[in-house]
A tleap script that builds the chain and sets N, CA, C and O, in Angstrom:
source leaprc.protein.ff14SB
mol = sequence {
  NMET ASN ALA HIE SER ALA ALA ARG PRO ILE
  PRO PHE GLN ALA ALA VAL CYS LEU HIE ALA
  HIE GLY LEU THR THR ARG ARG ALA LEU GLU
  GLU GLN PHE GLU ILE GLU ALA ALA ARG ALA
  SER LEU ALA GLY THR PRO LEU SER LEU LEU
  LEU LEU ASP LEU ASP SER LEU LYS ALA ILE
  ASN ASP GLN ARG GLY HIE GLY ALA GLY ASP
  SER ALA VAL ALA ALA THR ALA SER ALA LEU
  CARG
}
set mol.1.N position { 90.401 178.865 -98.593 }
set mol.1.CA position { 91.560 178.088 -98.196 }
set mol.1.C position { 91.351 176.649 -98.652 }
set mol.1.O position { 90.344 176.031 -98.305 }
set mol.2.N position { 92.306 176.101 -99.438 }
set mol.2.CA position { 92.180 174.721 -99.883 }
set mol.2.C position { 93.012 173.803 -98.995 }
set mol.2.O position { 93.692 174.267 -98.080 }
set mol.3.N position { 92.957 172.502 -99.265 }
set mol.3.CA position { 93.663 171.527 -98.433 }
set mol.3.C position { 95.169 171.751 -98.445 }
set mol.3.O position { 95.847 171.510 -97.446 }
set mol.4.N position { 95.688 172.213 -99.579 }
set mol.4.CA position { 97.130 172.418 -99.669 }
set mol.4.C position { 97.587 173.632 -98.864 }
set mol.4.O position { 98.637 173.581 -98.222 }
set mol.5.N position { 96.839 174.697 -98.884 }
set mol.5.CA position { 97.265 175.885 -98.138 }
set mol.5.C position { 96.989 175.737 -96.644 }
set mol.5.O position { 97.637 176.393 -95.829 }
set mol.6.N position { 96.036 174.884 -96.277 }
set mol.6.CA position { 95.731 174.692 -94.864 }
set mol.6.C position { 96.818 173.901 -94.153 }
set mol.6.O position { 96.979 174.028 -92.939 }
set mol.7.N position { 97.558 173.092 -94.884 }
set mol.7.CA position { 98.562 172.224 -94.267 }
set mol.7.C position { 99.964 172.627 -94.716 }
set mol.7.O position { 100.706 171.813 -95.266 }
set mol.8.N position { 100.313 173.863 -94.482 }
set mol.8.CA position { 101.648 174.330 -94.848 }
set mol.8.C position { 102.682 173.695 -93.918 }
set mol.8.O position { 102.416 173.506 -92.731 }
set mol.9.N position { 103.857 173.368 -94.454 }
set mol.9.CA position { 104.879 172.788 -93.578 }
set mol.9.C position { 105.368 173.800 -92.555 }
set mol.9.O position { 105.425 175.000 -92.824 }
set mol.10.N position { 105.717 173.303 -91.388 }
set mol.10.CA position { 106.275 174.157 -90.345 }
set mol.10.C position { 107.699 174.515 -90.751 }
set mol.10.O position { 108.480 173.620 -91.073 }
set mol.11.N position { 108.060 175.792 -90.746 }
set mol.11.CA position { 109.451 176.130 -91.062 }
set mol.11.C position { 110.388 175.375 -90.138 }
set mol.11.O position { 110.094 175.199 -88.956 }
set mol.12.N position { 111.516 174.928 -90.676 }
set mol.12.CA position { 112.453 174.110 -89.919 }
set mol.12.C position { 112.815 174.760 -88.588 }
set mol.12.O position { 112.852 174.087 -87.558 }
set mol.13.N position { 113.080 176.058 -88.603 }
set mol.13.CA position { 113.491 176.742 -87.384 }
set mol.13.C position { 112.354 176.857 -86.377 }
set mol.13.O position { 112.609 176.978 -85.179 }
set mol.14.N position { 111.112 176.822 -86.832 }
set mol.14.CA position { 109.977 176.995 -85.935 }
set mol.14.C position { 109.559 175.689 -85.273 }
set mol.14.O position { 108.807 175.701 -84.298 }
set mol.15.N position { 110.038 174.567 -85.792 }
set mol.15.CA position { 109.701 173.277 -85.197 }
set mol.15.C position { 110.407 173.141 -83.855 }
set mol.15.O position { 111.347 173.875 -83.551 }
set mol.16.N position { 109.939 172.196 -83.066 }
set mol.16.CA position { 110.580 171.940 -81.787 }
set mol.16.C position { 111.966 171.375 -82.075 }
set mol.16.O position { 112.093 170.340 -82.731 }
set mol.17.N position { 113.001 172.048 -81.589 }
set mol.17.CA position { 114.380 171.680 -81.942 }
set mol.17.C position { 115.152 171.158 -80.745 }
set mol.17.O position { 114.860 171.489 -79.595 }
set mol.18.N position { 116.140 170.338 -81.044 }
set mol.18.CA position { 117.064 169.830 -80.048 }
set mol.18.C position { 118.318 170.694 -80.044 }
set mol.18.O position { 118.952 170.869 -81.084 }
set mol.19.N position { 118.672 171.220 -78.918 }
set mol.19.CA position { 119.905 171.976 -78.726 }
set mol.19.C position { 120.133 173.015 -79.824 }
set mol.19.O position { 119.187 173.509 -80.438 }
set mol.20.N position { 121.379 173.327 -80.053 }
set mol.20.CA position { 121.719 174.381 -81.009 }
set mol.20.C position { 121.862 173.873 -82.436 }
set mol.20.O position { 121.992 174.679 -83.358 }
set mol.21.N position { 121.843 172.546 -82.648 }
set mol.21.CA position { 122.060 172.055 -84.007 }
set mol.21.C position { 120.811 172.126 -84.865 }
set mol.21.O position { 120.888 171.893 -86.071 }
set mol.22.N position { 119.654 172.443 -84.278 }
set mol.22.CA position { 118.465 172.711 -85.055 }
set mol.22.C position { 117.729 171.502 -85.600 }
set mol.22.O position { 116.889 171.654 -86.487 }
set mol.23.N position { 118.008 170.319 -85.108 }
set mol.23.CA position { 117.278 169.136 -85.569 }
set mol.23.C position { 115.975 169.034 -84.796 }
set mol.23.O position { 115.925 169.325 -83.601 }
set mol.24.N position { 114.937 168.623 -85.479 }
set mol.24.CA position { 113.643 168.534 -84.812 }
set mol.24.C position { 113.574 167.310 -83.916 }
set mol.24.O position { 114.274 166.322 -84.138 }
set mol.25.N position { 112.734 167.387 -82.915 }
set mol.25.CA position { 112.531 166.265 -82.010 }
set mol.25.C position { 111.651 165.220 -82.681 }
set mol.25.O position { 111.010 165.494 -83.696 }
set mol.26.N position { 111.625 164.044 -82.119 }
set mol.26.CA position { 110.794 162.965 -82.660 }
set mol.26.C position { 109.320 163.372 -82.662 }
set mol.26.O position { 108.599 163.096 -83.621 }
set mol.27.N position { 108.880 164.019 -81.606 }
set mol.27.CA position { 107.479 164.441 -81.515 }
set mol.27.C position { 107.125 165.407 -82.649 }
set mol.27.O position { 106.096 165.252 -83.306 }
set mol.28.N position { 107.980 166.398 -82.870 }
set mol.28.CA position { 107.728 167.365 -83.942 }
set mol.28.C position { 107.772 166.676 -85.300 }
set mol.28.O position { 106.984 167.000 -86.188 }
set mol.29.N position { 108.686 165.728 -85.463 }
set mol.29.CA position { 108.777 164.986 -86.712 }
set mol.29.C position { 107.494 164.207 -86.971 }
set mol.29.O position { 106.968 164.226 -88.084 }
set mol.30.N position { 106.990 163.525 -85.951 }
set mol.30.CA position { 105.759 162.750 -86.119 }
set mol.30.C position { 104.576 163.643 -86.484 }
set mol.30.O position { 103.768 163.289 -87.343 }
set mol.31.N position { 104.474 164.789 -85.838 }
set mol.31.CA position { 103.379 165.721 -86.136 }
set mol.31.C position { 103.485 166.245 -87.567 }
set mol.31.O position { 102.490 166.278 -88.291 }
set mol.32.N position { 104.680 166.651 -87.973 }
set mol.32.CA position { 104.867 167.192 -89.315 }
set mol.32.C position { 104.695 166.116 -90.376 }
set mol.32.O position { 104.185 166.383 -91.464 }
set mol.33.N position { 105.126 164.889 -90.055 }
set mol.33.CA position { 104.991 163.799 -91.020 }
set mol.33.C position { 103.525 163.535 -91.332 }
set mol.33.O position { 103.179 163.300 -92.490 }
set mol.34.N position { 102.670 163.567 -90.339 }
set mol.34.CA position { 101.231 163.374 -90.574 }
set mol.34.C position { 100.696 164.422 -91.545 }
set mol.34.O position { 99.921 164.102 -92.445 }
set mol.35.N position { 101.105 165.653 -91.364 }
set mol.35.CA position { 100.666 166.740 -92.252 }
set mol.35.C position { 101.170 166.502 -93.669 }
set mol.35.O position { 100.409 166.606 -94.631 }
set mol.36.N position { 102.452 166.182 -93.794 }
set mol.36.CA position { 103.040 165.984 -95.120 }
set mol.36.C position { 102.495 164.737 -95.808 }
set mol.36.O position { 102.326 164.732 -97.028 }
set mol.37.N position { 102.219 163.679 -95.043 }
set mol.37.CA position { 101.639 162.460 -95.624 }
set mol.37.C position { 100.245 162.750 -96.172 }
set mol.37.O position { 99.888 162.275 -97.250 }
set mol.38.N position { 99.471 163.519 -95.441 }
set mol.38.CA position { 98.132 163.886 -95.920 }
set mol.38.C position { 98.227 164.751 -97.172 }
set mol.38.O position { 97.462 164.562 -98.118 }
set mol.39.N position { 99.156 165.690 -97.182 }
set mol.39.CA position { 99.335 166.559 -98.344 }
set mol.39.C position { 99.732 165.738 -99.575 }
set mol.39.O position { 99.187 165.941 -100.660 }
set mol.40.N position { 100.672 164.818 -99.407 }
set mol.40.CA position { 101.123 163.982 -100.527 }
set mol.40.C position { 99.995 163.097 -101.028 }
set mol.40.O position { 99.845 162.893 -102.233 }
set mol.41.N position { 99.211 162.579 -100.113 }
set mol.41.CA position { 98.082 161.734 -100.499 }
set mol.41.C position { 97.060 162.526 -101.311 }
set mol.41.O position { 96.582 162.056 -102.344 }
set mol.42.N position { 96.729 163.715 -100.846 }
set mol.42.CA position { 95.769 164.560 -101.570 }
set mol.42.C position { 96.281 164.961 -102.949 }
set mol.42.O position { 95.520 165.021 -103.914 }
set mol.43.N position { 97.563 165.230 -103.026 }
set mol.43.CA position { 98.155 165.674 -104.285 }
set mol.43.C position { 98.528 164.512 -105.200 }
set mol.43.O position { 98.825 164.711 -106.378 }
set mol.44.N position { 98.510 163.294 -104.651 }
set mol.44.CA position { 98.896 162.135 -105.441 }
set mol.44.C position { 100.383 162.127 -105.768 }
set mol.44.O position { 100.792 161.639 -106.822 }
set mol.45.N position { 101.185 162.667 -104.863 }
set mol.45.CA position { 102.639 162.731 -105.081 }
set mol.45.C position { 103.353 161.847 -104.063 }
set mol.45.O position { 102.818 161.563 -102.991 }
set mol.46.N position { 104.559 161.418 -104.403 }
set mol.46.CA position { 105.315 160.586 -103.454 }
set mol.46.C position { 105.826 161.412 -102.277 }
set mol.46.O position { 105.936 162.636 -102.350 }
set mol.47.N position { 106.127 160.723 -101.221 }
set mol.47.CA position { 106.678 161.352 -100.026 }
set mol.47.C position { 107.897 160.548 -99.599 }
set mol.47.O position { 107.839 159.321 -99.531 }
set mol.48.N position { 108.991 161.225 -99.314 }
set mol.48.CA position { 110.221 160.567 -98.869 }
set mol.48.C position { 110.559 161.014 -97.461 }
set mol.48.O position { 110.243 162.131 -97.054 }
set mol.49.N position { 111.203 160.130 -96.730 }
set mol.49.CA position { 111.640 160.418 -95.370 }
set mol.49.C position { 113.008 159.798 -95.175 }
set mol.49.O position { 113.227 158.636 -95.517 }
set mol.50.N position { 113.925 160.570 -94.627 }
set mol.50.CA position { 115.270 160.093 -94.347 }
set mol.50.C position { 115.482 160.088 -92.837 }
set mol.50.O position { 115.367 161.123 -92.182 }
set mol.51.N position { 115.788 158.930 -92.300 }
set mol.51.CA position { 116.104 158.796 -90.882 }
set mol.51.C position { 117.537 158.314 -90.764 }
set mol.51.O position { 117.983 157.461 -91.533 }
set mol.52.N position { 118.247 158.859 -89.806 }
set mol.52.CA position { 119.629 158.460 -89.586 }
set mol.52.C position { 119.806 157.951 -88.169 }
set mol.52.O position { 119.183 158.444 -87.229 }
set mol.53.N position { 120.656 156.970 -88.038 }
set mol.53.CA position { 121.071 156.478 -86.735 }
set mol.53.C position { 122.582 156.662 -86.690 }
set mol.53.O position { 123.310 156.008 -87.437 }
set mol.54.N position { 123.050 157.535 -85.833 }
set mol.54.CA position { 124.481 157.803 -85.755 }
set mol.54.C position { 125.159 156.736 -84.906 }
set mol.54.O position { 125.010 156.702 -83.684 }
set mol.55.N position { 125.905 155.869 -85.578 }
set mol.55.CA position { 126.642 154.832 -84.870 }
set mol.55.C position { 127.623 155.468 -83.897 }
set mol.55.O position { 128.241 156.487 -84.204 }
set mol.56.N position { 127.758 154.881 -82.763 }
set mol.56.CA position { 128.743 155.274 -81.745 }
set mol.56.C position { 128.423 156.589 -81.038 }
set mol.56.O position { 129.261 157.096 -80.293 }
set mol.57.N position { 127.238 157.153 -81.250 }
set mol.57.CA position { 126.918 158.416 -80.573 }
set mol.57.C position { 126.900 158.228 -79.060 }
set mol.57.O position { 127.388 159.090 -78.329 }
set mol.58.N position { 126.352 157.127 -78.584 }
set mol.58.CA position { 126.339 156.871 -77.150 }
set mol.58.C position { 127.764 156.772 -76.613 }
set mol.58.O position { 128.065 157.294 -75.539 }
set mol.59.N position { 128.632 156.108 -77.356 }
set mol.59.CA position { 130.031 155.986 -76.921 }
set mol.59.C position { 130.708 157.356 -76.871 }
set mol.59.O position { 131.478 157.638 -75.952 }
set mol.60.N position { 130.423 158.197 -77.850 }
set mol.60.CA position { 130.995 159.558 -77.845 }
set mol.60.C position { 130.512 160.305 -76.615 }
set mol.60.O position { 131.307 160.927 -75.910 }
set mol.61.N position { 129.194 160.245 -76.349 }
set mol.61.CA position { 128.640 160.917 -75.166 }
set mol.61.C position { 129.265 160.381 -73.885 }
set mol.61.O position { 129.625 161.150 -72.993 }
set mol.62.N position { 129.395 159.051 -73.796 }
set mol.62.CA position { 129.928 158.438 -72.576 }
set mol.62.C position { 131.412 158.737 -72.374 }
set mol.62.O position { 131.848 158.989 -71.251 }
set mol.63.N position { 132.181 158.709 -73.452 }
set mol.63.CA position { 133.629 158.857 -73.330 }
set mol.63.C position { 134.101 160.304 -73.374 }
set mol.63.O position { 135.079 160.658 -72.715 }
set mol.64.N position { 133.417 161.140 -74.143 }
set mol.64.CA position { 133.893 162.518 -74.337 }
set mol.64.C position { 132.921 163.575 -73.825 }
set mol.64.O position { 133.240 164.764 -73.825 }
set mol.65.N position { 131.738 163.151 -73.389 }
set mol.65.CA position { 130.748 164.085 -72.865 }
set mol.65.C position { 129.702 164.469 -73.901 }
set mol.65.O position { 129.887 164.295 -75.106 }
set mol.66.N position { 128.603 164.993 -73.389 }
set mol.66.CA position { 127.479 165.335 -74.271 }
set mol.66.C position { 127.791 166.493 -75.204 }
set mol.66.O position { 127.190 166.601 -76.273 }
set mol.67.N position { 128.712 167.351 -74.823 }
set mol.67.CA position { 129.125 168.435 -75.728 }
set mol.67.C position { 129.745 167.881 -77.000 }
set mol.67.O position { 129.489 168.382 -78.095 }
set mol.68.N position { 130.559 166.848 -76.849 }
set mol.68.CA position { 131.179 166.216 -78.020 }
set mol.68.C position { 130.121 165.498 -78.852 }
set mol.68.O position { 130.167 165.521 -80.082 }
set mol.69.N position { 129.162 164.856 -78.168 }
set mol.69.CA position { 128.068 164.198 -78.892 }
set mol.69.C position { 127.233 165.210 -79.656 }
set mol.69.O position { 126.855 164.970 -80.803 }
set mol.70.N position { 126.944 166.345 -79.020 }
set mol.70.CA position { 126.191 167.416 -79.698 }
set mol.70.C position { 126.959 167.920 -80.922 }
set mol.70.O position { 126.370 168.202 -81.966 }
set mol.71.N position { 128.272 168.027 -80.776 }
set mol.71.CA position { 129.095 168.471 -81.921 }
set mol.71.C position { 129.041 167.476 -83.058 }
set mol.71.O position { 128.998 167.874 -84.222 }
set mol.72.N position { 129.041 166.185 -82.746 }
set mol.72.CA position { 128.944 165.151 -83.778 }
set mol.72.C position { 127.593 165.229 -84.494 }
set mol.72.O position { 127.524 165.093 -85.716 }
set mol.73.N position { 126.536 165.444 -83.737 }
set mol.73.CA position { 125.203 165.574 -84.344 }
set mol.73.C position { 125.143 166.836 -85.205 }
set mol.73.O position { 124.614 166.805 -86.316 }
set mol.74.N position { 125.682 167.938 -84.698 }
set mol.74.CA position { 125.678 169.196 -85.450 }
set mol.74.C position { 126.466 169.059 -86.748 }
set mol.74.O position { 126.041 169.563 -87.787 }
set mol.75.N position { 127.612 168.380 -86.695 }
set mol.75.CA position { 128.421 168.192 -87.902 }
set mol.75.C position { 127.682 167.344 -88.926 }
set mol.75.O position { 127.755 167.617 -90.124 }
set mol.76.N position { 126.978 166.330 -88.475 }
set mol.76.CA position { 126.180 165.493 -89.365 }
set mol.76.C position { 125.055 166.312 -89.999 }
set mol.76.O position { 124.827 166.232 -91.206 }
set mol.77.N position { 124.358 167.093 -89.186 }
set mol.77.CA position { 123.267 167.931 -89.697 }
set mol.77.C position { 123.788 168.931 -90.706 }
set mol.77.O position { 123.150 169.166 -91.732 }
set mol.78.N position { 124.935 169.520 -90.429 }
set mol.78.CA position { 125.535 170.492 -91.348 }
set mol.78.C position { 125.897 169.841 -92.663 }
set mol.78.O position { 125.670 170.421 -93.725 }
set mol.79.N position { 126.460 168.636 -92.610 }
set mol.79.CA position { 126.836 167.936 -93.843 }
set mol.79.C position { 125.611 167.584 -94.685 }
set mol.79.O position { 125.702 167.511 -95.910 }
set mol.80.N position { 124.477 167.368 -94.043 }
set mol.80.CA position { 123.252 167.014 -94.785 }
set mol.80.C position { 122.559 168.214 -95.405 }
set mol.80.O position { 121.792 168.066 -96.356 }
set mol.81.N position { 122.820 169.396 -94.878 }
set mol.81.CA position { 122.140 170.584 -95.394 }
set mol.81.C position { 122.701 170.988 -96.694 }
set mol.81.O position { 122.251 171.972 -97.282 }
savepdb mol mol.pdb
quit
């Protein structure tokens, strides 16, 4: 087993997910990022990370409920896939 096979990425569905939209939690992201950063360093390849902050999500949750906020997050995740 080499360094690359020892640090396989966690399948997206197997990571700790938030609700039904399938986005990983911050904790799972931090754990996976450490693995991927080490892999990129060993391989000498670049590593990219995309973080999003959904403007007005708190307002959606407050005004329309968390179900509407979850739908907004799910729609964003779907558009990114």
